[in-house]
C-alpha positions as CSV (number, residue, x, y, z in Angstrom):
1,M,112.2,-8.9,229.8
2,S,114.4,-11.8,231.0
3,A,114.5,-15.0,229.1
4,V,114.0,-17.1,232.3
5,T,113.0,-15.9,235.7
6,F,113.1,-18.0,238.9
7,D,110.8,-16.2,241.3
8,N,111.2,-17.5,244.9
9,V,111.1,-21.1,243.7
10,S,110.8,-24.0,246.2
11,I,110.8,-27.7,245.2
12,M,110.1,-30.5,247.7
13,F,110.0,-34.2,247.0
14,G,107.3,-36.0,249.0
15,D,103.6,-36.1,249.4
16,A,103.3,-33.4,252.1
17,P,105.5,-30.4,251.1
18,E,103.3,-28.1,253.2
19,K,104.9,-29.7,256.3
20,A,108.4,-29.0,255.1
21,L,108.1,-25.5,253.8
22,P,107.9,-23.7,257.2
23,L,111.0,-25.6,258.4
24,A,112.9,-24.5,255.3
25,D,111.7,-20.9,255.9
26,Q,113.3,-21.2,259.3
27,G,116.6,-22.1,257.7
28,Q,116.7,-25.8,258.7
29,S,118.9,-28.1,256.6
30,R,117.8,-30.8,254.2
31,A,118.7,-33.5,256.7
32,E,116.8,-31.8,259.5
33,I,113.7,-31.3,257.3
34,Q,113.8,-34.9,256.1
35,Q,114.1,-36.3,259.6
36,A,111.2,-34.2,260.9
37,T,108.8,-34.5,257.9
38,D,110.0,-37.3,255.6
39,Q,110.1,-34.7,252.8
40,V,113.2,-34.0,250.8
41,L,114.2,-30.4,250.1
42,G,115.2,-30.0,246.5
43,V,115.4,-26.2,246.2
44,H,114.3,-23.5,248.5
45,D,113.4,-19.8,247.8
46,A,115.6,-19.5,244.7
47,S,115.4,-16.3,242.8
48,L,117.3,-15.5,239.6
49,E,116.9,-13.7,236.3
50,V,118.6,-15.0,233.2
51,E,119.0,-12.5,230.4
52,E,118.5,-13.2,226.7
53,G,121.8,-14.4,225.2
54,E,123.4,-15.0,228.6
55,T,125.2,-18.1,229.8
56,L,124.5,-18.7,233.4
57,V,126.0,-21.6,235.3
58,L,124.4,-23.3,238.2
59,M,127.1,-25.0,240.2
60,G,127.6,-26.7,243.5
61,L,128.5,-30.1,245.0
62,S,126.4,-33.2,244.3
63,G,123.0,-32.8,245.9
64,S,123.1,-29.0,246.1
65,G,120.0,-28.6,244.0
66,K,121.4,-27.3,240.7
67,S,119.9,-30.0,238.4
68,T,116.6,-29.9,240.4
69,L,116.3,-26.1,239.7
70,L,117.3,-26.5,236.1
71,R,114.6,-29.1,235.4
72,A,111.9,-26.7,236.7
73,V,112.4,-24.6,233.6
74,N,110.8,-27.1,231.3
75,G,108.4,-28.5,233.9
76,L,110.3,-31.7,234.7
77,N,110.3,-30.9,238.4
78,P,107.1,-29.6,240.0
79,V,107.4,-26.3,241.9
80,V,105.5,-26.2,245.2
81,R,105.9,-22.5,245.8
82,G,107.0,-19.6,243.5
83,R,107.1,-19.3,239.7
84,V,109.3,-20.1,236.8
85,L,108.7,-17.7,233.9
86,V,109.9,-18.4,230.3
87,K,109.9,-15.7,227.7
88,D,107.8,-16.6,224.7
89,G,107.6,-13.8,222.2
90,E,106.3,-10.7,223.9
91,E,105.0,-12.5,227.0
92,Q,106.3,-14.5,229.9
93,V,104.8,-17.9,230.4
94,D,104.5,-19.3,234.0
95,V,105.7,-22.9,233.5
96,T,104.4,-23.8,236.9
97,A,100.8,-22.9,236.0
98,C,100.5,-23.4,232.2
99,S,98.5,-26.2,230.6
100,A,100.0,-29.5,229.3
101,T,99.5,-28.3,225.7
102,R,101.3,-25.0,226.3
103,L,104.1,-26.8,228.2
104,R,104.5,-29.2,225.3
105,K,104.8,-26.3,222.8
106,L,107.4,-24.6,225.0
107,R,109.5,-27.8,225.1
108,Q,109.2,-28.1,221.3
109,N,109.9,-24.5,220.3
110,R,111.4,-22.5,223.2
111,V,113.4,-24.8,225.5
112,A,115.9,-27.6,224.5
113,M,117.8,-29.8,226.9
114,V,121.2,-31.5,226.7
115,F,121.7,-34.3,229.2
116,Q,124.9,-35.9,230.6
117,Q,124.0,-39.2,229.1
118,F,123.4,-37.7,225.6
119,G,119.9,-39.2,225.2
120,L,120.7,-40.3,221.6
121,L,119.2,-43.1,219.6
122,P,122.1,-45.5,218.8
123,W,120.3,-47.3,216.0
124,R,119.7,-44.0,214.1
125,T,122.2,-42.1,212.0
126,V,123.9,-38.9,213.2
127,S,121.7,-36.8,210.9
128,E,118.5,-38.5,212.1
129,N,119.5,-37.9,215.7
130,V,120.3,-34.2,215.1
131,G,117.0,-33.8,213.3
132,F,114.9,-35.7,215.7
133,G,113.3,-32.7,217.4
134,L,112.7,-31.0,214.0
135,E,111.1,-34.2,212.7
136,L,108.7,-34.3,215.7
137,A,107.9,-30.6,215.0
138,G,107.3,-31.3,211.3
139,A,110.0,-28.9,210.1
140,E,110.2,-29.0,206.3
141,D,113.7,-27.6,206.1
142,R,115.3,-30.0,208.6
143,R,117.8,-31.4,206.1
144,E,119.4,-28.0,205.6
145,R,119.3,-27.2,209.3
146,V,120.8,-30.5,210.2
147,A,123.6,-30.1,207.7
148,R,124.3,-26.6,209.0
149,Q,124.6,-27.8,212.6
150,L,126.8,-30.7,211.8
151,N,129.2,-28.4,210.1
152,L,129.2,-26.1,213.1
153,V,130.2,-28.9,215.5
154,G,132.8,-30.4,213.2
155,L,130.8,-33.5,212.1
156,D,130.4,-32.6,208.5
157,G,130.6,-35.9,206.5
158,W,129.5,-38.0,209.5
159,G,125.7,-37.7,208.9
160,E,125.1,-41.2,207.7
161,R,127.1,-43.0,210.4
162,K,125.2,-44.7,213.2
163,V,125.5,-42.9,216.5
164,G,126.5,-46.2,218.2
165,E,129.7,-46.2,216.1
166,L,130.9,-42.8,217.5
167,S,133.2,-42.1,220.4
168,G,131.7,-40.4,223.6
169,G,133.1,-37.0,222.6
170,M,131.6,-37.3,219.1
171,Q,128.3,-38.4,220.5
172,Q,128.2,-35.4,222.7
173,R,128.8,-33.2,219.7
174,V,125.7,-34.8,218.2
175,G,123.8,-33.9,221.3
176,L,125.0,-30.3,221.0
177,A,124.1,-30.2,217.3
178,R,120.6,-31.5,218.1
179,A,120.0,-28.9,220.8
180,F,121.1,-26.0,218.5
181,A,119.3,-27.4,215.5
182,T,115.9,-26.9,217.0
183,D,116.5,-23.1,217.0
184,A,115.2,-23.1,220.6
185,P,116.3,-19.8,222.1
186,I,116.8,-21.4,225.6
187,L,119.2,-24.3,226.2
188,L,119.3,-26.3,229.4
189,M,122.6,-28.2,229.8
190,D,122.8,-30.7,232.7
191,E,126.5,-31.5,233.2
192,P,126.8,-32.4,229.5
193,F,130.6,-32.9,229.6
194,S,131.2,-34.5,233.0
195,A,131.5,-38.1,231.8
196,L,134.2,-37.2,229.2
197,D,137.9,-37.4,229.6
198,P,139.6,-34.0,230.3
199,L,141.0,-33.4,226.8
200,I,137.7,-34.0,225.0
201,R,135.9,-32.0,227.7
202,T,138.1,-29.0,227.3
203,R,137.7,-29.2,223.5
204,L,133.9,-29.3,223.8
205,Q,133.8,-26.4,226.2
206,D,135.7,-24.4,223.6
207,E,133.3,-25.5,220.9
208,L,130.3,-24.5,223.0
209,I,131.8,-21.0,223.6
210,Q,132.4,-20.6,219.9
211,L,128.8,-21.8,219.1
212,Q,127.4,-19.4,221.7
213,D,129.5,-16.5,220.3
214,E,127.8,-17.1,216.9
215,L,124.3,-18.1,217.9
216,K,123.7,-16.1,221.1
217,R,121.3,-18.5,222.8
218,T,120.3,-18.3,226.4
219,I,122.1,-21.1,228.2
220,I,121.6,-22.4,231.7
221,F,124.5,-24.8,232.3
222,V,124.8,-27.1,235.3
223,S,128.3,-28.0,236.5
224,H,130.1,-29.2,239.7
225,D,133.4,-28.0,238.3
226,L,134.5,-24.5,239.2
227,D,137.0,-24.2,236.4
228,E,134.4,-25.2,233.9
229,A,131.9,-22.8,235.4
230,F,134.3,-19.9,235.3
231,K,135.3,-20.7,231.7
232,I,131.8,-20.9,230.4
233,G,129.6,-18.7,232.5
234,A,129.0,-15.0,232.2
235,R,127.5,-15.4,235.7
236,I,127.6,-18.2,238.2
237,A,125.0,-19.1,240.8
238,I,126.5,-21.3,243.5
239,M,124.1,-23.6,245.4
240,E,124.4,-25.3,248.7
241,G,121.8,-27.5,250.3
242,G,119.1,-26.4,247.8
243,R,119.7,-22.7,248.3
244,I,121.5,-20.1,246.2
245,V,124.3,-18.8,248.3
246,Q,126.0,-16.4,245.8
247,C,125.4,-15.2,242.3
248,G,127.8,-13.1,240.3
249,T,130.4,-12.9,237.6
250,P,133.5,-15.1,238.0
251,R,135.5,-12.1,239.0
252,E,133.0,-11.1,241.6
253,I,132.9,-14.5,243.1
254,F,136.6,-15.0,243.1
255,S,137.3,-11.6,244.6
256,N,134.5,-11.5,247.2
257,P,133.3,-15.0,248.2
258,A,130.1,-14.6,250.2
259,S,130.7,-17.5,252.6
260,D,133.3,-20.1,253.7
261,Y,131.5,-22.6,251.4
262,V,132.2,-20.4,248.4
263,A,135.7,-19.5,249.6
264,D,136.6,-23.2,249.7
265,F,135.5,-23.5,246.1
266,V,137.7,-20.7,244.8
267,A,140.7,-21.3,247.1
268,N,142.5,-23.6,244.7
269,M,141.6,-22.3,241.3
270,N,143.8,-20.5,238.9
271,P,143.0,-16.8,239.1
272,L,144.6,-15.9,235.7
273,G,141.4,-16.7,233.9
274,V,139.3,-14.4,236.2
275,L,141.3,-11.3,237.2
276,T,141.7,-8.2,235.1
277,A,144.0,-5.2,235.2
278,R,141.7,-3.3,237.6
279,D,142.2,-6.1,240.2
280,V,146.0,-5.7,240.4
281,L,146.3,-1.9,240.6
282,E,148.7,0.2,242.6
283,P,149.0,4.0,242.7
284,G,151.0,5.6,240.0
285,E,151.4,5.8,236.3
286,G,152.9,3.6,233.6
287,E,154.6,4.1,230.3
288,R,151.7,2.8,228.2
289,S,148.0,2.4,228.7
290,I,145.7,-0.6,228.9
291,A,141.9,-0.9,229.5
292,A,140.8,-1.8,233.0
293,E,139.1,-5.0,231.8
294,T,142.2,-6.4,230.1
295,P,142.7,-10.0,231.4
296,I,145.8,-10.6,233.5
297,R,146.9,-13.3,231.0
298,E,147.2,-10.5,228.4
299,V,148.7,-8.0,230.9
300,M,151.7,-10.1,232.1
301,P,153.6,-10.3,228.8
302,L,153.3,-6.5,228.4
303,L,154.9,-5.9,231.8
304,R,158.3,-7.0,230.4
305,E,158.6,-3.5,228.9
306,G,157.6,-1.7,232.2
307,P,154.6,-0.6,234.2
308,L,151.3,0.0,232.6
309,S,148.7,2.8,233.2
310,V,145.2,1.4,233.7
311,M,142.4,3.4,232.0
312,E,138.6,3.3,232.2
313,G,137.6,5.4,229.3
314,D,139.5,8.6,229.8
315,H,139.8,8.1,233.5
316,H,143.2,7.0,235.0
317,L,142.8,4.4,237.7
318,G,146.4,3.6,238.6
319,R,149.1,1.4,237.3
320,V,150.0,-2.3,237.0
321,T,153.5,-3.5,237.8
322,A,155.1,-7.0,238.0
323,Q,155.2,-6.6,241.7
324,S,151.5,-5.6,242.0
325,V,150.5,-8.7,240.0
326,V,152.6,-11.0,242.2
327,E,151.2,-9.5,245.4
328,R,147.6,-10.0,244.2
329,L,148.1,-13.5,243.0
330,S,149.8,-14.5,246.3
331,A,147.3,-12.8,248.5
């Protein structure tokens, strides 16, 4: 059972979505639909399954629909057609049809959200901000849980400082700690690092990856930055004009872009973080063996001592040489 399922989800903004849906079904663009009906297409016919413990990135240019789709998971954006299912214990709850009471419980216990603008209370201390959701839920052990999360994000000893005294990067760590402190199994992250300078942004991406390795939450992460998406996401869903145009692993998207739009995204990115030994094969055998999924970054230093045989289990796939790597990277 998936943690989150988007089942043919369509979102329209306006008071007459029934006028716009047939035009969207015909493939008309957002601008064409708005001109004809005065309705704004947010998302059209989006289907995705997000597995438990997976980090999936929704990415695309501004206005592509990624944040609109994300906010359907906790009911912040109304769905006009389709369903959004959230795993709660042994059942899946249809967010688009559940009661206000059930939706409130899902937000308290199952789904947490981290916004770009932090959403912190500057007059409260760091500890009070991290424990705010626990306080609302009446958790009796919130002091211990807050202390544990502050230690995880490197803010141990900062608990009594006012949030307004912290730098932007430290405030975002507080936001991360608050989201993880709730023990919500599903985290929605809406471009949480985009307002930060590149150095802090890179550091927080690394910290998020480390936290996820330890805590294994289900994360849906919105980004407009392909390098960030490829670094964080196990899978990436690329959106254009409210529609999902490709979903796959970073390697799949880089190697086989589904459209010119996707190809333009990947054209200028560094492939070293994406490709593996199986992507740079040529016929033949090497002097030593490596696994097919070994990242190219790790393969390149080994090539100084000669070609490498690439293995998938006991099966020999071919070899990697310095020349085969150069040819693939320059293709």
